[in-house]
C-alpha positions, -999 to 999 in steps of 0.1 A, spaced: -96 -176 98 -76 -180 66 -96 -187 35 -79 -207 8 -96 -207 -26 -91 -236 -49 -101 -233 -86 -117 -259 -109 -104 -278 -139 -83 -259 -163 -87 -227 -143 -64 -203 -124 -68 -183 -93 -83 -154 -114 -117 -170 -112 -118 -159 -75 -112 -122 -82 -146 -112 -68 -140 -132 -37 -105 -119 -31 -118 -83 -32 -146 -92 -7 -129 -113 19 -99 -104 42 -72 -128 50 -77 -150 20 -54 -167 -6 -64 -178 -41 -41 -205 -53 -30 -218 -87 -28 -256 -86 5 -270 -97 10 -266 -135 -15 -239 -139 7 -228 -155 38 -229 -133 53 -262 -121 43 -297 -130 7 -309 -130 -4 -335 -106 -28 -362 -120 -45 -374 -89 -67 -355 -65 -49 -372 -36 -15 -358 -49 -29 -323 -52 -43 -326 -16 -8 -336 -3 7 -307 -22 -19 -284 -5 -10 -298 30 26 -291 23 18 -255 11 -1 -248 43 24 -264 67 54 -245 51 36 -212 57 24 -221 92 -12 -212 82 -39 -218 108 -77 -216 112 -80 -229 76 -112 -228 56 -109 -244 22 -132 -230 -5 -131 -252 -36 -149 -252 -69 -154 -284 -89 -119 -300 -89 -110 -276 -61 -139 -289 -40 -126 -325 -46 -92 -313 -34 -108 -297 -3 -126 -329 7 -95 -351 0 -74 -327 22 -99 -329 50 -98 -367 48 -60 -368 50 -64 -354 85 -29 -340 86 -38 -303 92 -64 -286 113 -91 -275 89 -119 -254 104 -145 -258 77 -151 -264 40 -171 -245 14 -178 -267 -16 -191 -251 -49 -201 -271 -79 -191 -302 -60 -198 -339 -59 -186 -369 -39 -179 -384 -74 -171 -362 -104 -175 -385 -134 -167 -367 -167 -185 -372 -200 -163 -396 -220 -168 -375 -252 -152 -345 -234 -122 -366 -225 -119 -379 -260 -121 -344 -275 -94 -331 -251 -72 -361 -259 -74 -353 -296 -66 -317 -289 -36 -326 -270 -24 -351 -296 -28 -324 -323 -13 -296 -302 -45 -277 -306 -57 -247 -286 -88 -249 -264 -118 -241 -286 -145 -217 -275 -171 -244 -270 -151 -257 -241 -155 -223 -225 -193 -222 -228 -197 -227 -190 -184 -192 -185 -208 -174 -208 -230 -160 -179 -200 -144 -162 -199 -106 -167 -171 -90 -185 -142 -82 -181 -138 -112 -158 -152 -137 -183 -124 -128 -208 -97 -129 -181 -109 -164 -171 -111 -177 -206 -76 -163 -214 -61 -180 -183 -77 -214 -193 -63 -211 -228 -29 -202 -213 -30 -233 -191 -37 -253 -222 -56 -284 -233 -31 -308 -217 -38 -292 -182 -75 -293 -187 -74 -330 -198 -52 -338 -168 -77 -321 -145 -108 -337 -159 -91 -371 -158 -83 -365 -121 -120 -356 -115 -132 -387 -134 -112 -409 -110 -123 -391 -78 -147 -409 -55 -152 -403 -18 -188 -414 -15 -180 -439 11 -158 -415 31 -181 -385 36 -191 -396 71 -154 -390 81 -156 -353 73 -169 -341 106 -162 -303 103 -189 -278 92 -194 -277 54 -213 -252 33 -224 -266 -1 -232 -241 -28 -249 -252 -60 -265 -235 -90 -299 -249 -100 -289 -247 -136 -255 -265 -132 -254 -293 -157 -218 -304 -149 -224 -311 -112 -262 -313 -110 -282 -303 -79 -286 -340 -70 -248 -341 -64 -251 -313 -38 -281 -330 -22 -261 -362 -18 -234 -343 -1 -258 -326 22 -274 -359 32 -242 -377 38 -219 -351 54 -223 -350 92 -224 -312 94 -235 -298 60 -258 -270 48 -269 -263 13 -273 -231 -5 -290 -231 -39 -282 -203 -63 -313 -197 -85 -303 -194 -121 -267 -203 -113 -247 -226 -135 -214 -244 -127 -197 -210 -123 -224 -196 -100 -198 -181 -76 -185 -159 -104 -218 -152 -120 -236 -141 -88 -206 -132 -66 -225 -108 -43 -251 -135 -33 -225 -162 -29 -200 -140 -10 -227 -130 15 -237 -167 20 -201 -176 27 -197 -147 50 -228 -158 70 -215 -194 71 -182 -183 85 -198 -162 111 -217 -193 124 -187 -215 130 
């Protein structure tokens, strides 16, 4: 199987460093504009880009592993039905990903004033051990406020609540019980509405649980892959 890791809003492939060192035959992608290329402002457009990426490289036996925005892209790609996807792993996910209006307003003001991303917007990463935390934060700042605003706006418009029944492949959902951005109820909704879904709860995990508790999460993903 080929694992393709998809990062969340504002992030780059570096968030998956601990997964890349653990799994064989895997790719961790930067989404368009992160920082190379032009950003795409709809999840459906990113999904189509991903389909093209996979087709151009003749990749097969695909398992999409997505975090937050990346999980939305994974679900949307599966719904397109254009490539053969073997399974999904969804981390910090939701069938809808509504964003706090205040966050969108703050980012809009930053972009208008050409401001840099302030530390408070990186607080979700505070439980990640160094040196990875600093690497992730640096990459987010390099991508910039405009990219983060674009990503969160794409999340805010995402909604596949009525289409989950059409994702008939095996799905592993991973959720931190301390995740305030995509609360545990989001994961439970996915589990209850996806035809073949199983849920793993990371105790003490926040929105970045896969980077905070990589050993635990990696072993759960490995076990899931062995079962499909």
